[in-house]
MARNUMI-480515 format. One line per field, with one value per residue (C-alpha): residue number from 0; residue in one letter; x, y, z. Coordinates in Angstrom, 2 decimals. Layout:
BEGIN
i = NUM,...
aa = A,...
u = X,...
v = Y,...
w = Z,...
END
This chain:
BEGIN
i = 0,1,2,3,4,5,6,7,8,9,10,11,12,13,14,15,16,17,18,19,20,21,22,23,24,25,26,27,28,29,30,31,32,33,34,35,36,37,38,39,40,41,42,43,44,45,46,47,48,49,50,51,52,53,54,55,56,57,58,59,60,61,62,63,64,65,66,67,68,69,70,71,72,73,74,75,76,77,78,79,80,81,82,83,84,85,86,87,88,89,90,91,92,93,94,95,96,97,98,99,100,101,102,103,104,105,106,107,108,109,110,111,112,113,114,115,116,117,118,119,120,121,122,123,124,125,126,127,128,129,130,131,132,133,134,135,136,137,138,139,140,141,142,143,144,145,146,147,148,149,150,151,152,153,154,155,156,157,158,159,160,161,162,163,164,165,166,167,168,169,170,171,172,173,174,175,176,177,178,179,180,181,182,183,184,185,186,187,188,189,190,191,192,193,194,195,196,197,198,199,200,201,202,203,204,205,206,207,208,209,210,211,212,213,214,215,216,217,218,219,220,221,222,223,224,225,226,227,228,229,230,231,232,233,234,235,236,237,238,239,240,241,242,243,244,245,246,247,248,249,250,251,252,253,254,255,256,257,258,259,260,261,262,263,264,265,266,267,268,269,270,271,272,273,274,275,276,277,278,279,280,281,282,283,284,285,286,287,288,289,290,291,292,293,294,295,296,297,298,299,300,301,302,303,304,305,306,307,308,309,310,311,312,313,314,315,316,317,318,319,320,321,322,323,324,325,326,327,328,329,330,331,332,333,334,335,336,337,338,339,340,341,342,343,344,345,346,347,348,349,350,351,352,353,354,355,356,357,358,359,360,361,362,363,364,365,366,367,368,369,370,371,372,373,374,375,376,377,378,379,380,381,382,383,384,385,386,387,388,389,390,391,392,393,394,395,396,397,398,399,400,401,402,403,404,405,406,407,408,409,410,411,412,413,414,415,416,417,418,419,420,421,422,423,424,425,426,427,428,429,430,431,432,433,434,435,436,437,438,439,440,441,442,443,444,445,446,447,448,449,450,451,452,453,454,455,456,457,458,459,460,461,462,463,464,465,466,467,468,469,470,471,472,473,474,475,476,477,478,479,480,481,482,483,484,485,486,487,488,489,490,491,492,493,494,495,496,497,498,499
aa = X,X,X,X,X,X,X,X,X,X,X,X,X,X,X,X,X,X,X,X,X,X,X,X,X,X,X,X,X,X,X,X,X,X,X,X,X,X,X,X,X,X,X,X,X,X,X,X,X,X,X,X,X,X,X,X,X,X,X,X,X,X,X,X,X,X,X,X,X,X,X,X,X,X,X,X,X,X,X,X,X,X,X,X,X,X,X,X,X,X,X,X,X,X,X,X,X,X,X,X,X,X,X,X,X,X,X,X,X,X,X,X,X,X,X,X,X,X,X,X,X,X,X,X,X,X,X,X,X,X,X,X,X,X,X,X,X,X,X,X,X,X,X,X,X,X,X,X,X,X,X,X,X,X,X,X,X,X,X,X,X,X,X,X,X,X,X,X,X,X,X,X,X,X,X,X,X,X,X,X,X,X,X,X,X,X,X,X,X,X,X,X,X,X,X,X,X,X,X,X,X,X,X,X,X,X,X,X,X,X,X,X,X,X,X,X,X,X,X,X,X,X,X,X,X,X,X,X,X,X,X,X,X,X,X,X,X,X,X,X,X,X,X,X,X,X,X,X,X,X,X,X,X,X,X,X,X,X,X,X,X,X,X,X,X,X,X,X,X,X,X,X,X,X,X,X,X,X,X,X,X,X,X,X,X,X,X,X,X,X,X,X,X,X,X,X,X,X,X,X,X,X,X,X,X,X,X,X,X,X,X,X,X,X,X,X,X,X,X,X,X,X,X,X,X,X,X,X,X,X,X,X,X,X,X,X,X,X,X,X,X,X,X,X,X,X,X,X,X,X,X,X,X,X,X,X,X,X,X,X,X,X,X,X,X,X,X,X,X,X,X,X,X,X,X,X,X,X,X,X,X,X,X,X,X,X,X,X,X,X,X,X,X,X,X,X,X,X,X,X,X,X,X,X,X,X,X,X,X,X,X,X,X,X,X,X,X,X,X,X,X,X,X,X,X,X,X,X,X,X,X,X,X,X,X,X,X,X,X,X,X,X,X,X,X,X,X,X,X,X,X,X,X,X,X,X,X,X,X,X,X,X,X,X,X,X,X,X,X,X,X,X,X,X,X,X,X,X,X,X,X,X,X,X,X,X,X,X,X,X,X,X,X,X,X,X,X,X,X,X
u = 115.49,116.18,118.74,117.56,120.62,120.67,123.63,124.29,125.22,126.98,123.88,125.25,125.06,122.13,121.08,119.86,119.77,119.04,116.31,115.10,115.26,112.85,110.79,110.50,109.89,107.08,106.05,105.73,104.36,101.35,101.08,101.02,97.98,96.41,93.70,92.85,89.54,87.50,87.17,86.57,83.59,85.57,87.22,83.47,82.31,86.18,85.53,81.61,83.00,85.59,83.18,81.52,84.50,84.25,86.26,85.18,82.52,80.64,82.99,86.37,88.42,88.87,92.38,91.73,88.11,90.50,93.30,90.66,89.49,92.89,94.61,90.94,91.00,95.69,95.32,91.98,88.04,89.98,91.18,94.33,93.65,92.71,95.57,98.36,97.80,97.77,101.35,102.84,102.21,103.42,106.52,106.74,106.12,109.40,111.44,110.55,110.78,114.54,114.82,113.68,116.53,119.35,118.08,118.48,122.14,121.29,123.73,122.96,121.97,119.65,118.29,118.01,116.16,113.93,112.78,112.01,110.11,108.08,107.47,106.63,104.59,100.77,99.21,101.29,100.42,97.23,96.50,99.21,97.10,93.24,93.35,92.00,92.05,94.81,97.29,97.74,97.36,100.17,102.70,101.68,102.45,105.83,106.79,105.85,107.48,111.00,110.49,109.79,113.17,115.34,113.66,114.97,117.98,119.30,117.64,116.87,113.14,113.01,111.65,108.62,107.64,107.75,105.47,103.12,102.82,102.84,100.10,97.95,97.94,97.51,94.71,92.87,92.70,91.62,91.83,93.27,96.56,96.14,96.10,100.18,100.66,98.87,100.63,104.19,103.21,102.31,106.06,107.82,106.15,107.40,110.74,111.74,113.86,110.20,112.73,111.08,108.23,110.02,110.99,108.87,108.90,107.00,104.46,104.88,104.62,101.21,100.11,100.94,98.98,96.14,96.51,95.79,92.70,90.85,89.02,87.48,87.00,84.97,83.38,82.86,81.31,78.87,77.88,77.25,80.86,79.38,82.65,82.37,79.16,79.91,83.21,80.67,78.81,82.09,82.79,79.26,79.10,82.14,83.84,83.53,84.78,88.29,88.82,88.77,91.81,93.15,96.28,96.71,95.96,99.07,100.70,99.54,98.98,102.64,103.88,103.81,108.03,108.23,107.12,110.70,112.75,109.28,109.87,113.67,113.55,111.00,113.76,116.66,114.73,114.32,117.89,120.84,122.33,122.96,119.40,118.71,116.98,114.88,113.42,110.21,109.13,109.16,106.70,104.60,102.96,101.91,100.08,98.45,97.08,96.12,94.15,92.51,91.82,90.07,87.70,87.13,89.32,90.48,93.50,94.95,95.16,98.58,100.36,101.91,104.30,104.60,106.83,108.52,109.71,110.11,113.24,115.00,114.75,117.13,119.97,119.63,118.09,121.25,123.34,121.14,121.09,125.32,126.02,124.37,125.31,124.69,122.08,120.07,120.39,118.75,116.06,115.48,115.28,112.74,110.67,111.16,109.45,106.65,105.88,106.31,104.15,101.45,101.36,101.49,98.72,96.57,97.09,97.37,95.04,96.74,94.23,91.26,88.16,86.78,89.88,89.15,86.34,88.42,91.08,92.08,88.76,89.05,92.52,91.61,87.69,88.91,89.86,86.15,84.75,86.68,84.44,80.86,79.96,79.02,77.03,75.14,74.43,73.21,70.44,69.52,69.22,66.89,65.11,64.47,62.78,59.93,58.98,56.52,57.63,55.79,56.27,60.03,60.90,59.31,60.92,63.40,67.11,67.62,70.83,71.09,75.23,77.83,79.23,76.19,75.71,79.47,78.86,75.56,76.68,79.45,78.25,74.41,74.46,75.36,72.72,70.48,69.46,68.94,71.08,71.20,70.71,71.72,71.07,73.81,76.95,78.03,75.96,72.83,73.59,74.11,70.08,66.99,65.54,63.12,60.02,58.97,59.91,56.14,56.86,57.54,60.96,63.12,65.24,68.97,69.59,68.77,64.74,65.36,62.57,62.56,62.70,59.80,57.82,58.71,57.56,55.04,54.66,58.00,58.55,61.05,62.43,65.36,68.90,72.34,74.45,78.23,78.69,81.68,79.56,81.93,80.42,81.22,78.82,76.53,76.22,72.37,71.71,67.75,66.42,62.89,60.66,58.20,55.26,55.76,55.80,52.78,55.23,57.44,61.42,62.42,60.46,61.56,65.37,66.14,64.81,66.38,69.49,72.06,75.74,77.13
v = 129.26,130.19,127.81,125.63,126.87,122.71,120.59,117.57,114.79,111.92,109.07,105.36,102.54,101.31,97.54,95.75,92.10,92.38,94.64,92.57,89.16,90.48,92.25,88.42,86.33,89.28,88.27,84.67,84.83,86.53,84.89,81.36,83.39,85.50,82.50,81.22,82.40,84.54,88.04,90.97,92.94,96.06,93.53,92.43,95.82,96.91,94.31,95.52,99.04,97.98,96.46,99.67,102.23,105.46,108.21,108.34,106.79,108.11,107.31,107.36,107.68,105.07,103.94,100.77,99.54,99.51,97.61,95.21,94.72,94.57,91.54,89.49,90.24,88.85,86.29,85.14,86.12,84.24,86.55,85.05,86.70,89.28,89.67,90.23,93.81,94.41,91.95,94.31,97.34,95.54,94.66,98.56,99.40,97.84,98.45,102.61,102.41,100.93,103.74,106.23,104.95,106.03,109.12,109.34,108.62,104.94,102.44,98.47,97.30,100.09,99.80,96.11,96.14,99.14,96.59,94.11,95.83,97.30,93.43,92.04,95.09,94.71,97.48,96.46,92.74,93.41,96.24,93.64,90.58,92.34,94.87,98.66,102.17,101.97,99.27,101.94,104.71,103.51,103.33,106.95,108.18,106.66,107.56,110.91,110.93,109.15,112.08,114.93,114.32,113.75,117.58,118.95,117.25,117.99,121.09,120.59,122.23,119.06,116.59,119.07,117.43,113.48,114.79,116.36,112.87,111.18,113.51,112.96,109.29,109.38,111.76,108.98,106.48,108.66,111.82,111.82,112.42,115.97,115.14,114.56,117.44,119.88,118.42,117.97,122.10,123.10,121.55,123.26,126.71,126.21,124.90,125.47,125.44,127.42,128.86,125.27,126.45,129.77,128.28,127.77,124.44,124.72,125.67,123.06,120.14,121.64,121.90,118.58,117.36,119.75,118.09,114.21,114.66,117.08,114.44,113.06,116.49,116.78,114.30,114.62,118.70,117.01,114.06,117.07,115.60,112.64,111.88,114.88,113.49,110.16,111.72,112.95,110.73,108.57,111.94,111.86,108.26,106.70,110.86,110.48,106.71,107.73,110.54,108.54,105.45,107.77,107.47,104.39,102.57,104.59,102.11,98.64,99.59,98.72,97.05,98.07,96.58,98.61,101.55,102.72,102.58,105.54,107.52,107.21,108.21,111.65,112.95,111.73,113.56,116.76,116.49,115.38,118.58,116.33,115.95,119.70,119.90,117.04,118.01,119.17,115.03,114.69,117.83,116.32,113.49,114.87,117.92,115.24,112.94,116.57,117.17,113.32,114.09,117.67,115.71,112.59,110.93,106.87,106.55,103.93,107.46,108.37,105.30,105.42,108.83,106.54,104.04,107.28,107.58,103.74,104.20,107.04,104.95,102.47,103.51,104.93,101.72,99.44,101.69,101.15,97.09,97.62,99.31,97.14,93.94,90.42,90.25,93.48,91.80,88.80,90.51,92.43,89.96,87.77,91.01,91.46,87.86,87.54,91.17,89.73,86.66,88.27,90.85,88.00,86.20,89.06,90.33,87.28,84.14,81.74,80.58,78.16,80.06,78.67,80.74,84.27,84.92,87.00,88.75,88.61,90.04,92.23,93.60,92.89,93.13,92.70,88.85,87.94,90.05,87.75,84.80,83.82,85.12,82.09,80.95,83.92,83.99,80.25,81.65,84.27,81.69,79.42,82.88,83.97,80.12,80.49,83.86,81.73,80.85,83.21,86.90,85.85,87.25,90.73,90.48,92.34,91.22,94.20,94.58,96.72,96.91,97.19,93.87,91.58,93.32,92.13,88.97,87.92,89.36,87.63,84.00,84.45,83.55,80.74,79.34,81.08,84.24,87.42,90.70,92.17,96.02,98.34,101.72,101.84,103.90,103.68,100.51,103.50,104.95,101.51,101.96,102.42,98.38,98.69,99.99,97.22,94.73,95.50,91.95,91.52,92.27,90.26,92.67,91.81,92.98,95.36,96.75,100.43,102.85,103.95,100.35,99.88,102.97,102.45,98.85,98.00,94.41,93.04,89.11,87.56,84.10,83.45,84.46,83.80,81.52,81.48,78.67,78.91,80.04,83.35,87.23,89.45,92.33,89.79,86.87,87.08,88.93,89.02,88.53,89.06,89.03,92.28,93.15,95.28,99.41,101.38,104.11,103.21,102.43,105.65,107.68,106.03,105.23,108.73,108.32,104.85,106.03,105.48,107.04,105.65
w = 76.87,80.48,82.07,85.44,87.69,90.10,89.99,87.89,89.71,87.46,87.86,88.52,86.19,86.22,87.66,84.85,84.44,88.45,88.20,84.90,86.69,89.49,87.24,84.75,88.48,89.08,85.78,86.07,89.65,88.34,85.52,87.10,89.72,87.32,86.08,89.81,91.33,88.73,86.86,89.16,88.93,87.86,84.75,83.60,83.00,81.60,79.38,78.67,78.13,75.70,73.26,73.35,72.75,73.28,74.01,78.00,80.03,83.59,85.67,83.58,80.58,77.63,77.91,80.50,78.47,75.61,77.24,78.54,74.69,73.33,76.31,75.76,71.93,71.78,74.90,75.05,76.95,80.53,83.92,82.52,79.37,79.87,83.29,80.94,80.85,84.76,84.94,82.88,84.08,87.61,85.59,84.78,87.85,89.89,86.90,86.91,90.57,90.11,87.84,89.89,93.10,90.38,89.38,93.25,93.35,94.14,92.75,92.04,96.00,96.08,92.52,93.08,96.60,95.98,92.82,95.20,97.78,94.78,93.11,97.06,98.17,98.97,96.53,94.08,93.74,93.62,91.26,89.56,89.45,88.03,85.88,87.19,86.33,89.38,87.60,85.34,87.02,89.21,86.08,84.98,87.84,88.86,85.54,85.95,88.93,87.42,84.69,87.02,89.12,85.53,84.49,87.73,88.29,84.58,83.95,80.86,80.17,76.93,79.68,79.72,77.02,77.56,80.87,79.43,76.44,80.38,81.99,78.74,78.31,82.18,82.81,79.31,81.96,85.40,86.47,89.86,88.01,88.62,91.97,91.52,89.71,92.21,94.60,93.28,91.25,94.99,97.28,93.95,94.47,98.57,98.13,94.67,91.95,91.02,87.75,86.35,85.51,83.65,80.70,76.94,76.92,80.47,78.08,75.28,77.97,78.51,74.95,74.36,77.50,76.17,73.13,74.31,76.89,74.07,72.47,76.24,77.69,74.90,74.98,79.39,78.49,75.78,78.79,81.20,82.82,84.44,86.34,88.41,89.49,90.01,92.25,93.69,95.38,95.96,98.86,99.93,100.49,101.32,102.84,105.76,106.22,103.83,105.84,108.65,107.57,105.76,107.96,108.70,105.61,104.46,106.70,105.21,101.47,100.76,104.00,107.29,107.78,104.81,106.78,108.13,104.75,102.85,106.31,105.55,101.52,102.59,105.01,103.16,100.14,102.67,104.62,101.87,100.64,97.35,96.13,97.67,93.88,94.53,97.95,96.71,96.31,99.98,100.69,97.49,99.33,102.41,100.42,97.88,101.20,102.10,99.25,99.46,102.70,101.76,98.69,101.17,98.22,98.64,101.13,97.84,95.90,97.44,97.07,94.08,95.94,98.42,95.99,94.48,98.81,98.64,95.91,98.14,101.53,99.51,100.28,103.50,105.09,102.72,105.27,107.87,108.02,106.88,109.62,111.95,113.91,112.24,114.60,113.11,109.48,110.31,112.11,109.24,107.26,109.14,108.75,105.49,104.47,106.84,105.30,101.96,102.73,104.15,101.83,99.21,100.97,100.47,97.60,95.62,94.76,96.48,99.69,98.50,97.94,101.58,103.63,102.13,105.11,108.21,107.71,104.13,103.07,105.83,104.86,100.72,99.83,96.08,97.04,97.27,94.71,92.18,93.61,92.49,89.09,87.07,90.07,90.14,85.91,86.66,89.89,87.52,84.69,86.44,87.69,83.49,83.38,85.90,83.58,81.29,77.15,75.38,77.62,77.52,74.47,75.15,78.94,79.94,82.12,84.78,87.50,90.04,89.31,86.55,88.11,87.21,84.16,83.03,84.34,82.98,79.47,79.73,81.41,80.12,76.49,77.01,79.70,77.22,78.85,76.93,76.64,80.54,80.90,83.88,85.40,86.76,85.23,81.89,81.73,81.73,78.61,76.82,77.32,78.01,76.66,73.08,74.38,72.22,75.41,77.31,79.27,82.56,84.56,85.86,88.19,90.14,92.99,95.66,95.25,94.86,95.78,92.36,90.83,93.10,91.79,88.02,88.08,90.93,92.16,92.75,94.27,94.95,93.49,94.54,96.10,95.17,96.78,95.33,95.91,98.18,101.71,100.90,102.23,99.04,97.96,95.78,98.15,99.18,96.41,96.03,91.79,91.53,89.31,88.33,86.62,83.49,83.84,82.50,81.22,78.02,78.80,77.32,79.43,82.85,82.15,83.15,86.87,87.64,86.52,89.29,88.82,92.26
END
C-alpha cells in the first residue's frame, strides 16, 4: 500500500459528558413535542411504503420507509412513535458534528459549542422533529464527512472501507449522497492530497459501496429508473425557484446568527497551515452548491456540509469571543439566544396551530403540512355517504397525491372508508383498482385533464376544511364524485400516472 504523506496531529480528548448532555436534552425536547399537531404528508407516505417493503420506490430508496415501519411497530402507530427515528437521527448528528470539531483540533469548549449550535439550528430541528429522507441524509453526510477527515488526517487507507459502507447505506436512503462524493472528489483533485486515491483500499471501499447498492440499483433498472424521472420533474417544475432562492436560503437554514461561525470555519479550513490536509473541505461546499445550482436542486440539499463548516468554525468563534470585551460576549449571547428561539419557533410545534399562518409557514411550510389530515378523512367519509349504498361495493376512492392517500389509508378504515388508490408516486405502483370496480369514483384533489378525460362527468360534492383555517396545501381541497370510466382500470391507469 502506498502511504499517504500527511501530518498526524494528536487529537484532543472527546468531550463525551457535555456532548452527551446536549444530545440528551435534544432528545428530551424533541420527544416532548413530537406528538403535537400530527403526521406530515410525507410521514403518512413513508408509513404506507413501509407496509409494502421493496428494494426501491419511484421517488426514494427503501431505508426511510423501513425506518417508518420499524418505529411504528416498536413505539406505536402515532406521530410520537414514528418520530423516535427522526429524534435519534438528530441526536446522532449532534454527536457527529462534535466529533468533526474534535477531528479538526477543537477542544472541549469547541466540541460543546458545535454540538449545541447543531442541536439548536433551524434545519436540524425541522428534520429531527419529523421523519424524512433528509433526517437520515443529514446523519449520513456528516458521518461521511467525519470518516473522510479521519482518512485524510491519519493517512490510513483502511478508512475507505468505512466510507464505502456509509456511502452504500446512504445510497439506500437517498442518491443525493452522490453530490457529496462529487464535491469532495473534485475538491481533493484540486487541492490534494491526491495520494488519498492511490491505494488498493480505495478500490475496496468502492466495492463495498457498490455491493450495498446493487439490490436497489437492479430495482431501479428493472423499473426504468423512475427516481431520475422524479428528479427531472423537480428540476423542471421548481428549478428556477430553487436557483433564485439557493444563496439566500444558505444564510437562513441553520440560522443567520450562525453564518459568521460557518464562514469562519470555511476560512479556517482554507487558510490554517495545521489543517492544510483538510483544505478540500473548504472547497467542497461551494462545489456542491454549484452542482446543485446546475441541476436546479433544492437549496437545503447542501446544508449538511454547512454542519462540517460549523464544526470547523467553533474554535475561531470561541477565540474571537474570548479576546473581546465583556460587552462583545454579552451581545453574542443575546444574538445566540434570539437565533435559537427563532429556530425553535420555526422548526418545532411550539405555537398553537392558529398562530402558524404568516411568518412561520413562510419560513417552514412543513409545519402546516402536519395539520388537518383527520379532518380531510372525515370530509371524504361524509362525501362517500353520497354514493348510493348499492353502488359502494364497486365504487373507487381515488386521490390526486400521496399525502391524501396516506391520510385516508391511516384514518379512513375507522370511518368506514375503503382502501384508497392514487395515481401519484409509488401509490401508482400499488394500483390500479381491480377491473371489477365499475362503480362511481370519489376523487380527492384537483381535477387534472387526464382525470376529466377518463371519467367524464365529475361534480364537486365537498370541500375540505382543516378546522383551523390554516392555509396549507389541503385547505380547500375539492372532493368530486365522478361517473365510471368506459374503459377498465388496467387500461386507463398508465395514462393517469403522475410522477411529480
